[in-house]
VOSEBA-225609 format. One record per residue (C-alpha): residue in one letter; x, y, z. Coordinates in steps of 0.02 Angstrom, whole numbers, padded with zeros to 5 digits, always signed. Each point is the difference from the previous one (the first is absolute). Example, Ala and Ser with C-alpha at 12.3 -4.5 7.8 and 13.67 -1.06 7.14 Angstrom:
// VOSEBA-225609
A+00615-00225+00390 S+00069+00172-00033 
END
This chain:
// VOSEBA-225609
M+00693+01291-00479 A+00109-00104+00115 A-00136-00004+00133 D-00129-00058-00127 K+00118-00136-00056 D+00027-00056+00180 R-00187-00008+00030 I-00028-00109-00152 I+00140-00115+00055 L-00075-00012+00174 L-00173-00048-00064 D+00073-00128-00120 A+00113-00069+00136 L-00150-00022+00115 R-00095-00090-00139 G+00151-00112-00024 L+00010-00035+00186 G-00186-00040+00000 V-00002-00120-00146 L+00154-00094+00063 G-00064-00009+00179 I-00169-00066-00054 L+00083-00151-00083 L+00064-00073+00164 C-00176+00011+00074 N-00079-00074-00157 A+00124-00144-00021 P-00096-00129+00105 G-00158+00043-00099 F+00087-00049-00162 A+00066-00164+00072 F-00148-00057+00106 P-00190+00010-00007 M-00094+00133+00095 E-00039-00119+00143 L+00185-00027+00037 S+00094+00154-00060 D-00047+00107+00151 S-00007-00144+00125 V+00132-00040+00130 R-00082-00150+00082 A-00044-00090-00162 W+00163+00043-00091 P+00055-00165-00083 F+00184+00018+00050 G-00032+00024+00185 A+00069+00135+00113 G+00188-00024+00003 A+00119+00140+00049 E+00044+00053-00179 T-00181-00009-00057 M-00063+00104+00144 S+00142+00125-00016 V-00051+00040-00179 W-00183+00008+00052 L+00043+00117+00144 V+00104+00121-00105 T-00134+00003-00136 Q-00144+00030+00119 W+00090+00125+00111 L+00094+00109-00125 F-00088-00026-00167 Q-00180-00061+00014 R-00129+00138-00034 K+00135+00135-00003 F+00038-00006-00185 V-00173-00027-00069 T-00046+00149+00110 L+00143+00099-00078 F-00057-00046-00175 S-00179+00050+00041 M+00058+00170+00062 L+00104+00026-00156 F-00145-00048-00112 G-00105+00131+00087 I+00133+00129-00044 S-00011-00052-00183 M-00183+00053-00002 F+00062+00179+00016 L+00158-00015-00105 V-00097-00072-00148 G-00168+00086+00022 G+00058+00168+00066 E-00124+00114+00084 K-00178-00059-00028 G-00072+00085-00152 S+00170+00054-00069 A+00017-00002-00189 S+00142-00050-00113 K+00057+00095-00156 G-00116-00104-00105 G-00148+00062+00097 S-00043-00165+00084 G+00011-00015+00188 K+00140-00098+00079 G-00134-00092+00094 G-00046-00093-00159 V+00179-00062-00015 L-00002-00054+00182 Y-00164-00095-00016 R+00058-00089-00158 R+00159-00046+00092 L-00100-00073+00144 G-00118-00090-00119 W+00143-00089-00087 L+00079-00040+00168 L-00163-00085+00049 V+00012-00107-00157 F+00182-00044+00039 G-00051-00045+00176 I-00137-00119-00057 V+00118-00088-00122 H+00142-00008+00125 G-00109-00067+00141 F-00090-00135-00099 A+00131-00052-00128 I+00165+00025+00092 W-00010+00014+00190 W-00148+00009+00119 G+00082+00126+00118 D-00022+00148-00118 V-00012+00176+00072 L-00022+00096-00164 L-00189-00022-00001 S-00011+00068+00177 Y+00109+00150-00045 A-00106+00039-00153 L-00163-00005+00099 A+00067+00106+00143 G+00083+00115-00127 F-00168+00049-00074 A-00055+00057+00173 V+00160+00092+00047 A+00004+00085-00171 Q-00154+00096+00056 A+00096+00066+00151 R+00167+00035-00082 S-00022+00189+00011 W-00040-00002+00185 P+00125+00090+00111 A+00125-00106+00095 R-00086+00022+00167 K-00168-00062-00065 L+00080-00149-00087 L+00093-00048+00158 S-00154+00023+00109 W-00107-00113-00108 G+00138-00127-00030 I+00048-00014+00183 G-00184-00005+00051 L-00035-00144-00118 W+00156-00089+00060 V-00046+00017+00184 A-00174-00067-00035 F+00073-00144-00099 S+00124-00036+00141 L-00138-00011+00129 V-00097-00121-00109 T+00158-00103-00026 L+00036-00011+00186 L-00180-00049+00036 G+00003-00130-00139 L+00157-00079+00071 G-00076-00004+00173 L+00135+00112+00073 L-00124+00117+00084 A-00099-00142+00079 S+00046-00106+00150 T-00044-00159-00093 P+00042-00008-00186 P-00132-00067-00120 A+00025-00184-00039 E+00011+00027-00187 V+00156+00109+00022 M+00094-00149+00069 G-00009-00097-00162 D+00040-00184-00022 A+00174-00050-00057 A-00057-00174-00051 E-00140+00070-00108 E+00122+00124-00079 A+00118-00142-00041 V-00136-00106-00082 R-00061+00143-00110 G+00179+00046-00039 A+00045-00177-00055 A-00143-00001-00128 A+00055+00169-00068 I+00182-00055-00011 A-00049-00147-00109 A-00092+00116-00118 Y+00143+00127-00007 R+00123-00141-00040 G-00107-00059-00147 D+00011+00059-00179 F-00020+00179-00061 L-00190-00005-00005 S-00008-00077+00173 S+00110+00135+00079 L-00093+00135-00097 A-00168-00063+00064 I+00051-00011+00183 N+00082+00171-00009 A-00161+00074-00071 R-00101-00084+00137 E+00110+00072+00136 R-00015+00171-00080 L-00188-00016+00005 E+00009-00044+00184 T+00089+00165+00036 L-00128+00110-00089 P-00124+00009+00146 Y+00136+00092+00097 E+00014+00138-00130 P-00118+00122+00090 I+00112-00010+00154 I+00157+00016-00106 F-00080+00148-00089 L-00023+00096+00163 L+00173-00047+00061 T+00084+00050-00163 T-00099+00161-00015 A+00054+00052+00174 L+00183-00035-00038 M-00008+00091-00167 M-00073+00154+00086 I+00135-00005+00134 G+00134-00016-00133 L-00066+00144-00104 G-00023+00109+00153 A+00178-00037+00056 Y+00061+00037-00176 K-00082+00171+00004 K+00088+00030+00167 G+00166-00037-00084 V+00033-00166+00086 F+00014-00101-00162 T+00096+00133-00096 G+00144+00024+00121 A-00060+00178+00037 A-00055-00031+00180 S+00114+00057+00141 G+00129-00112+00079 R-00098+00014+00162 T-00157-00067-00087 Y+00094-00150-00066 G+00079-00027+00170 V-00171-00005+00084 L-00069-00120-00132 I+00151-00114+00021 A-00013+00001+00189 I-00187-00039-00001 G+00021-00134-00133 L+00142-00087+00089 A-00101+00002+00162 A-00144-00081-00094 L+00122-00128-00071 A+00060-00042+00176 L-00181-00016+00058 V-00037-00121-00143 G+00159-00098+00032 W-00046-00040+00179 P-00147-00120-00035 H+00089-00073-00153 F+00152-00049+00102 A-00114-00058+00142 F-00093-00112-00122 V+00161-00083-00059 L+00082-00016+00171 N-00152-00047+00106 G-00063-00154-00090 M-00101+00088-00136 Q-00148+00052+00107 E-00154+00051-00099 R-00025+00158+00102 D+00175+00062-00044 L-00030-00033-00185 R-00165+00093-00004 L+00076+00147+00094 A+00146+00002-00122 E-00115-00003-00151 G-00111+00138+00069 L+00144+00116+00047 Q+00086-00038-00165 M-00152+00059-00097 V-00045+00156+00098 T+00177+00068+00020 A+00058-00034-00179 P-00020+00182-00060 L+00107+00063+00145 T+00145-00116-00043 T-00022+00034-00185 L+00019+00187+00028 A+00156-00035+00101 Y+00071-00093-00149 V-00046+00150-00109 G+00091+00114+00121 L+00156-00107-00003 M+00000-00002-00191 A-00025+00189-00007 L+00147+00029+00116 A+00105-00121-00104 A-00044+00099-00157 R+00056+00160+00087 S+00164-00071+00061 A+00167-00012-00087 G+00105-00153-00033 F-00057-00178+00030 W-00177+00030+00063 R-00046+00103-00152 K+00039-00152-00109 I-00145-00098+00075 P-00140+00103-00080 A+00103+00013-00160 V+00008-00191-00012 L-00186-00021+00038 A-00064+00139-00114 P+00009-00098-00165 V-00096-00143+00080 G-00134+00125+00050 Q-00007+00080-00172 M-00047-00173-00064 A-00108-00050+00149 F-00146-00062-00106 T+00114-00106-00110 N+00096-00066+00150 Y-00159-00044+00096 I-00072-00102-00144 A+00172-00074-00037 Q+00009-00064+00179 S-00164-00092-00025 L+00055-00075-00165 V+00168-00058+00068 M-00068-00068+00164 T-00145-00095-00080 A+00121-00069-00130 I+00105-00067+00143 F-00144-00073+00100 Y-00160-00031-00101 G-00025-00163-00093 G+00003+00012-00190 R+00093+00166+00000 G+00180-00044+00040 L+00092-00085+00143 G-00154-00063+00093 L+00073+00025+00175 Y-00168+00039+00079 A-00002-00036+00188 R+00174-00078-00009 L+00106+00140+00075 D+00008+00063+00179 R+00005+00184+00050 P+00191+00017-00002 A+00006-00062-00181 L-00140+00120-00046 A+00098+00143+00078 L+00154-00045-00104 I-00105+00003-00159 V-00067+00171+00051 V+00174+00070+00029 A+00057-00068-00170 L-00149+00083-00084 W+00035+00163+00093 I+00177+00003-00071 A-00062-00046-00174 Q-00132+00138+00000 V+00124+00133+00061 L+00121-00046-00140 W-00133-00025-00133 S-00088+00164+00038 R+00158+00103-00015 W+00051-00090-00161 W-00172+00030-00078 L-00015+00183+00049 D+00173+00037-00069 R-00077-00041-00170 F-00185+00039+00017 S-00103+00140+00077 M-00117-00113+00101 G-00036-00182+00039 P-00082-00109-00134 L-00166-00018+00093 E+00002+00184+00048 W+00015+00037-00187 V-00146-00115-00045 W-00107+00073+00139 R+00043+00179-00050 R-00043-00032-00183 L-00168-00069+00052 Y-00053+00148+00107 R+00097+00143-00079 G+00043-00048-00180 P+00162-00024-00099 T+00153+00017+00111 A+00185-00012-00041 L+00087-00146+00084 R+00181+00004-00058 R+00107+00141+00066 S+00050+00127-00133 
END
């Protein structure tokens, strides 16, 4: 019983780590239009030491790692909710039906979230990839890992080619134009600073602009979900793997992190050369699963330990139990702070250090709020709504 409890805490703690880590990466996307949020050269506040320090920490230690973690965890949920393919519940209906209804409603939530709240939604992508991975949820771990890693390697090669990293001369379109980014960004900023309908319309337009990338995101997310589920069946995400396994994952992940750090630091220290930035972006993308699994290993060892380190997963677990609620809450709070017609209207007025302070404040609030809520209720409010939609009446208040 104790082991089962530890495994649940570990999974919830990893979800909590994922949803909090994603916020730091998403923060510029809430405060600036798509053209500027990922840009260094066209960033309106320049490239001062404090600004670049926040950018460097975010890109090196956070970017891609936590959305990768969340994708892996969502792949695990395909098995936890759906069970073995073709399995039946006491009522005689297969668990697969529950799983597909769950994914169907997540797709609806994703559409509403992306168009009405924030354009950077990932729920739609998870729902679409989930339908594919649900078909493979009964595969053995080795087959899941083989397919997931194979898809990831293929995707990585395409990514490196697209960024021009495997060619002696990069394609001109990769270089981009900072002046053009700034002009497009200025027009979008004016719309986001307008009234509610103006910010709603420009948000919907930016969401539409991301939709053509969904096929690529689908393949990427499917690969990560398969890797996550395969690793779960090997015991990596349950805390059941050996200490040696976690040690190897940590060593490989930290080596990947060092590899990614090299071009990021070179970019900052060597006059922001385009070649360094493209190399940093490419390595960041292709090595993200390695670093993510290192983070998983560190969390698993923390859950096994005694004393202080064991408190870390215990603090994060309530956040993870309410991951859906906390993810949507982040969007509501951040758009209330930045979008015109929704609250403070601070859109494009704060530099990266100020954004990081807001993120830290929201981290603390969500840790405290999640524990307070779960002391009184059995699940988060949006988890309860979602569960009622796909499974039927569900008790919310603790007995």
